[in-house]
C-alpha positions as CSV (number, residue, x, y, z in Angstrom):
1,M,-35.7,-96.3,-173.9
2,T,-35.7,-97.2,-177.6
3,D,-36.5,-94.8,-180.4
4,T,-40.0,-96.4,-180.6
5,G,-40.9,-95.3,-177.0
6,R,-40.9,-98.8,-175.6
7,T,-38.6,-99.9,-172.8
8,P,-36.4,-102.9,-173.5
9,T,-38.5,-105.1,-171.1
10,D,-41.6,-104.1,-173.0
11,T,-40.7,-105.9,-176.2
12,V,-43.2,-107.9,-178.2
13,A,-42.8,-111.7,-178.1
14,L,-41.7,-113.4,-181.3
15,H,-44.7,-115.7,-181.1
16,E,-47.0,-112.7,-180.9
17,I,-45.5,-111.3,-184.1
18,G,-45.8,-114.7,-185.8
19,L,-49.4,-115.3,-184.7
20,L,-50.5,-111.9,-185.9
21,T,-48.8,-112.1,-189.3
22,A,-50.2,-115.7,-189.7
23,R,-53.7,-114.4,-189.2
24,L,-53.0,-111.6,-191.6
25,G,-51.5,-114.1,-194.1
26,L,-54.8,-116.0,-194.1
27,L,-56.7,-112.8,-194.7
28,A,-54.4,-111.5,-197.5
29,F,-56.6,-112.2,-200.5
30,G,-56.4,-109.2,-202.8
31,G,-55.0,-105.8,-201.9
32,G,-55.5,-103.3,-199.2
33,M,-53.7,-105.2,-196.5
34,S,-51.7,-102.1,-195.4
35,G,-54.8,-100.7,-193.7
36,L,-55.4,-104.0,-191.8
37,V,-51.7,-104.1,-190.7
38,F,-52.0,-100.5,-189.5
39,Q,-55.2,-101.3,-187.6
40,E,-53.6,-104.3,-185.9
41,V,-50.1,-102.9,-185.3
42,V,-50.7,-99.2,-184.5
43,T,-54.3,-98.7,-183.5
44,K,-55.1,-102.0,-181.7
45,R,-51.8,-103.2,-180.2
46,K,-49.8,-99.9,-180.2
47,W,-46.6,-101.8,-181.2
48,L,-45.5,-98.9,-183.4
49,T,-46.4,-95.2,-183.6
50,E,-48.3,-93.9,-186.6
51,E,-45.2,-92.0,-187.7
52,E,-43.1,-95.2,-187.5
53,F,-45.7,-97.2,-189.4
54,L,-46.2,-94.6,-192.2
55,S,-42.4,-94.2,-192.6
56,G,-42.0,-97.9,-193.0
57,L,-45.0,-98.1,-195.3
58,A,-43.5,-95.5,-197.6
59,V,-40.2,-97.4,-197.8
60,C,-42.0,-100.7,-198.3
61,Q,-44.0,-99.3,-201.3
62,V,-40.8,-98.2,-203.0
63,I,-38.6,-101.3,-202.6
64,P,-39.3,-104.3,-204.9
65,G,-41.6,-107.0,-203.7
66,V,-45.1,-107.4,-202.4
67,N,-46.0,-104.4,-200.2
68,V,-47.7,-106.4,-197.4
69,T,-44.7,-108.8,-197.2
70,N,-42.3,-105.9,-197.1
71,L,-44.4,-104.2,-194.5
72,V,-44.7,-107.2,-192.0
73,V,-41.0,-107.8,-192.4
74,Y,-40.4,-104.1,-191.5
75,V,-42.7,-104.3,-188.5
76,G,-41.1,-107.5,-187.3
77,Q,-37.6,-106.0,-187.7
78,R,-38.6,-102.8,-186.0
79,L,-40.0,-104.7,-183.0
80,R,-37.4,-107.5,-182.6
81,G,-34.7,-107.1,-185.2
82,P,-33.8,-109.9,-187.6
83,R,-35.6,-112.5,-185.5
84,G,-38.7,-110.4,-185.5
85,A,-38.5,-110.0,-189.3
86,L,-38.1,-113.7,-189.7
87,A,-41.0,-114.5,-187.4
88,A,-43.2,-112.0,-189.3
89,L,-42.3,-113.5,-192.7
90,V,-42.8,-117.1,-191.6
91,G,-46.1,-116.2,-190.0
92,L,-47.3,-114.4,-193.1
93,L,-46.4,-117.2,-195.4
94,F,-47.2,-120.2,-193.2
95,G,-51.0,-120.3,-193.7
96,P,-51.1,-119.5,-197.4
97,F,-48.4,-122.0,-198.2
98,F,-50.5,-124.9,-196.8
99,F,-53.7,-123.4,-198.3
100,V,-52.2,-123.4,-201.8
101,I,-50.8,-126.9,-201.3
102,A,-54.3,-128.1,-200.2
103,A,-56.0,-126.2,-203.1
104,G,-53.6,-127.8,-205.6
105,Y,-54.2,-131.2,-204.2
106,F,-58.0,-130.7,-204.3
107,Y,-57.8,-129.3,-207.8
108,N,-55.8,-132.3,-209.0
109,S,-58.3,-134.7,-207.5
110,I,-61.3,-133.0,-209.3
111,K,-59.9,-131.6,-212.5
112,D,-60.6,-134.7,-214.6
113,I,-64.3,-134.9,-213.7
114,G,-66.1,-133.9,-217.0
115,V,-68.4,-131.2,-215.6
116,I,-65.7,-129.7,-213.4
117,S,-63.2,-129.6,-216.3
118,A,-65.7,-127.9,-218.5
119,A,-66.7,-125.4,-215.8
120,L,-63.0,-124.6,-215.1
121,S,-62.4,-124.1,-218.9
122,G,-65.4,-121.8,-219.1
123,V,-64.2,-119.8,-216.1
124,A,-60.7,-119.5,-217.6
125,A,-62.1,-118.4,-221.0
126,A,-64.4,-115.8,-219.2
127,A,-61.4,-114.5,-217.2
128,M,-59.3,-114.2,-220.4
129,G,-62.2,-112.4,-222.1
130,I,-62.6,-109.9,-219.3
131,V,-58.9,-109.1,-219.3
132,L,-58.8,-108.8,-223.1
133,M,-61.8,-106.5,-223.0
134,V,-60.2,-104.2,-220.4
135,V,-57.0,-104.1,-222.5
136,I,-59.0,-103.3,-225.7
137,R,-61.2,-100.6,-224.0
138,G,-58.2,-99.0,-222.3
139,S,-56.0,-99.0,-225.4
140,I,-58.6,-97.7,-227.9
141,A,-60.3,-95.1,-225.8
142,P,-61.5,-92.2,-228.0
143,S,-58.7,-89.9,-227.0
144,Q,-56.0,-92.4,-227.9
145,R,-57.3,-94.7,-230.7
146,G,-54.3,-94.6,-233.0
147,V,-51.4,-94.8,-230.6
148,G,-53.1,-97.2,-228.1
149,L,-54.1,-99.6,-230.8
150,L,-50.6,-99.5,-232.3
151,V,-48.9,-100.2,-229.0
152,M,-51.4,-103.0,-228.2
153,M,-50.8,-104.6,-231.6
154,A,-47.1,-104.3,-231.2
155,V,-47.3,-106.1,-227.9
156,I,-49.5,-108.9,-229.3
157,V,-47.2,-109.4,-232.3
158,T,-43.9,-109.3,-230.5
159,I,-44.8,-111.3,-227.4
160,G,-47.8,-113.4,-228.6
161,L,-46.7,-114.3,-232.1
162,L,-42.9,-113.8,-232.3
163,H,-42.4,-115.0,-228.7
164,W,-39.9,-112.2,-227.8
165,P,-39.0,-111.9,-224.1
166,L,-41.3,-109.6,-222.1
167,L,-38.5,-107.4,-220.7
168,P,-37.0,-106.2,-224.0
169,V,-40.5,-105.5,-225.4
170,V,-41.4,-103.5,-222.3
171,L,-38.1,-101.6,-222.4
172,L,-38.8,-100.7,-226.0
173,L,-42.5,-100.0,-226.0
174,A,-42.9,-98.3,-222.6
175,P,-40.8,-95.2,-223.5
176,I,-42.6,-95.0,-226.9
177,S,-46.0,-95.0,-225.1
178,V,-44.8,-92.5,-222.5
179,G,-43.5,-90.3,-225.3
180,F,-46.8,-90.4,-227.2
181,A,-48.7,-89.7,-224.1
182,W,-46.4,-86.7,-223.3
183,V,-46.9,-85.3,-226.8
184,R,-50.7,-85.7,-226.5
185,A,-50.8,-84.0,-223.1
186,R,-48.7,-81.1,-224.4
187,R,-51.1,-80.6,-227.3
188,H,-54.3,-80.8,-225.2
189,G,-53.1,-79.1,-222.0
């Protein structure tokens, strides 16, 4: 008996792991996939116990990488070792890989059509406007007008105008932002 409560003869087939993660990979638009993986692996198939899944999920959220990718690799490894982890990863990436290739090919075939090109430029401009609005509203909220605006301007100048690398800017400005937030929290709380 293994530590998962399954007997060695009751192991999950590699193709089952691959097929499940392939289906999950095709559904993985946006976030919230951990709940779907839980539903499939714990509730529906009973491949892992709730405790095993939640322990793995906690680890997968701490280590670098995409949480759902880390999670399916963990599930595959837990079920079948390295081969299970590989089957889970290949299954997860297989469908999206070909979808992105097809989408890129489709985009290249229509991008030069006048109306399509104008529409895509408009969508890109609208998306940039929405992101900029969220940044502006978040950085100049009434409680943090001065500091938020200064940090936002520092980011725009250093990265946008001076073309400094992102990592040094973040390493410099993040502690400054945290320090100002800490001082403000101490004053108001």
